[in-house]
N, C-alpha and C positions, 0 to 999 in steps of 0.2 A: 503494500498500499505505498509505505515510503517512496520508493523508487515511483509507484504510478504520477502519485502527485507531483515529486520534477518534473516527470514527463510530462504531464499533464500541462503543469504551470508554465514550463518553457511553450510549450507550443501553440498554448491559448497567448500567448505579448505575441508569439510568430505569427500566426495565422490568423488571431481574432476569433475562435474559432470556442472559445469556453471551457477547452480540457475534456470535455465530453465523450470525445468521440474514442480517444484513448482509456478514458475511467471507464465506460458502461462496458467495453468486452472485456477488463478487466476484471471488472469489479463480478459480469457473469459469470467468467471462468471461476472466480476463488469462491462463488457462493455455492457454483454446482460441483466445487472439491466439497463443499462440507453440506451436503446433501442436502439443500434446501431445493424445494419444488419449484418444476420448473414453471407451473404451471404464475408464481407469484415470483422467480428467482429475480425477471429481468423489468418487472415494476421494482421492485425495492433497487437494483443497479441504475436503471434509469430515476427514479427517485433521488439518490441519493448523490447523481452527477449534477442533477440538477441543482443540490443545495450548498454544493461544492462551488457552483461555478456563482453564486452570491459575492462569496467574497472574491475568488479567482480573478471572475468579471471587472471588479474594479481595484482591484491592484494592477491588471492590465489597460485597463481603462485609462486611468491615471496614468501610468508611461507613455501613452497615446496622447493626452492632451497637452503636458508638459511638450511636445513634439510641435502641441497648435494641429496636429492630423485626422481630430471628429470632428465629420461632417454635423452638425446639432441640425441644420437644415433638410436634414434625409431622417435624422432621430425624432424629430417635432412629429414631421407626416406622417412617417413606419409604427410610430411607437405605438396607439394605438392600435391598429388595424394589427398587430402582431401580436396584441395583448388580449386580442378578441381570438383570433386562434391560437394562442395560449391554453384560454379558453378551454374552448370548446376541443383540443385535444389531449388535455387531461379528462374531462369527462368520457372522453372514448377510452383516452387506455386505460383509466377507472371499474373498466365493463368487460373488456376483452379481455378473452387468455393472452398470460404475458407473451407467450410463442408467437402473437402475434406482433404485440410489438419487436421481435426478434428478428421478424420479418419483411417489419415496414425499415427494421433496423440498415438488415441484410444491402434490400432493395434501393433503399435511397444514397447508403454509403457505397455502392457501387458504380450508381449517377451520379455522384458529386464525383468518385476516381475518374473518372469518365473526362468528365469536364475537363478535370483540373491536368490532367496527362495532355488531351485533345487541344487541347484550348491555351496555354500555358505561355505558348506566344502570339497568339489571337488579339483582331481587333477588338472595339465593341460592336455589336450588333449593330447599335442605334445608340447617336449622344444625348437619350436619355430616355425617360418613362414615355413613352405614347403618347399614355393621357391618363387620369386622375383613379379610373375602374383597374388599369393595368397592374397599377402601382398598388393601391389598396388591396386586389386582388391576388397580388405578389405576397403581401406582408402576413393576410390571413394564412395562407402557405406556411409563409417561414416559421412563421408563430406555432400553426400547430402540426407541423413535421419537427419540430425543434423539442417540443413537449410530449412528443412521442416517442423522441429518439433518446429525451436526456443530455441534447444537446443545446450550446450554445449558435446563437445567431449568425455566426458569422459562416460553420459550415454552409449555410444554405445563400443569407444574402452577402458573403462575400461574392459568388459568381455570378448573381442575379445583380448586384450593382455594376462590378464591371463592364456586364455586356449588355450593360445601361450607362457607359461613359463614366462612371466615377474612377477614377484613379486606384490603383490596387493600393496603392498603400495609403489614401485613405479610406476604402475600403473597407482593409483592416478595420484598420483604428474603429471604426466605426462600429463595425460586427461587434467588437469586444465589448463597446457601449453596450449594442443591442444584446447581447448575453447579461447585464443586468434585470433588461424591460422581462426576460423570459423568467428567468431563472427562482425571481420573488412569487409571480402565482402560481409558476408551475410548481414549486416547492408546495406552496401551501397547498395545492389541491392534490396532492399523492398523501397528504401529511392524513387530508381530512378523508381519501378514498382508502386509504389503506387504515382507518380505527378498526382495530377489534378487530383484523385477518386474523385468522390462525396461522400456524407456519412459519410467522415472520422470527427470526434470526433474532438472539438477545440485541440487547442497547437499542430497538426502532422506533423509532415512532412516527406511528402506520407507516408509511413504506420505506421513511428514509432511515436506513440507521446510522444512526451516532458515532459508531467506534471506527466504522471506516470514513466517515466523514472527517471526525477529528485526527486521521492517523493522513489524510491525503493532506489536505488544507493548509495547512501553516506551511508547508516546500511546495506548495504549489502558488501558494499569493509570495514564495519569495523569489523562485524561478519563474512570474512572469514578468517583469519589469525586464531580465535578461533576455527573453524573446523577443520582449517589444524593441530592443534595443538593435537586437538581430537583423530586426524585420527590414530596418531602414540602412542596413550595412551592408545588405549583399545584391545579387539576382534572384530577382522574383523566381524565374521563370524551369529556379533546380530547386527552388521549396515547390512547389505545384508538382512537378514529376517526381517527388519523394512521398511526399505527404499524398499521393495518388496512388503509389504504388503500395504505400502500408495502408490505406480504405482498400483499395483491394483484396489484400492478405486478409484483411478485418471481415470485409463481407465475404466472404470464401469462405472462415472462420465461422459464423452463425449462418451459413447454408447449410454446411456439412453436419451445425449440431444441432439443427433442424431435421433434417435427414435421418439424423440417428436416430 
């Protein structure tokens, strides 16, 4: 968990993704080793990941803010729609079997990986969002999928923002701030949804496991600023390739677990 915290924090600052894309599959693996039922295992991993993102995204966003990279215009216009998506996604996640969340994670991770690898050097599709309806709809999708995957907004918002003309570094910085918007309502929703659930491991508050949270958060917050500084110092295409390959491996692992 400690190593996971360091890796998640660094990646959160580096790519503005909140660290959940690393935390969720690792927690799912660890909970499986301890014999937690597959029907709730992914819910615990997703909920705990969102809880860690509350603090990790603050640390990462602060580092990006000092460099003046956060686009507050996007944050203000997208924030309410992302919030709506988080509420919908959390409600759905509380009702379905945890293996549905695993499937969502595996599919979306593979799509994001393909985008990062194939479009690592591509130009924007459009200079801006074509209209408010498209922008609002994509905001809801970002919130909904992020809540079901236990990830910060950067995993989805960064490729969307860059496709519609936002500079990659501003997209990463803004994605780090979006993670905060997603993590708070998402965490509260999973605590409520998991209240009184059977089969939860020790130290759980609803679906949020406080033991894993306590192990991950201090080191993820420590590592996030280093990732943010690195993001402003190296060629982004190499980050896209490397992270894309990691996501492909993660997705394959999730599919394999589901088939097993």
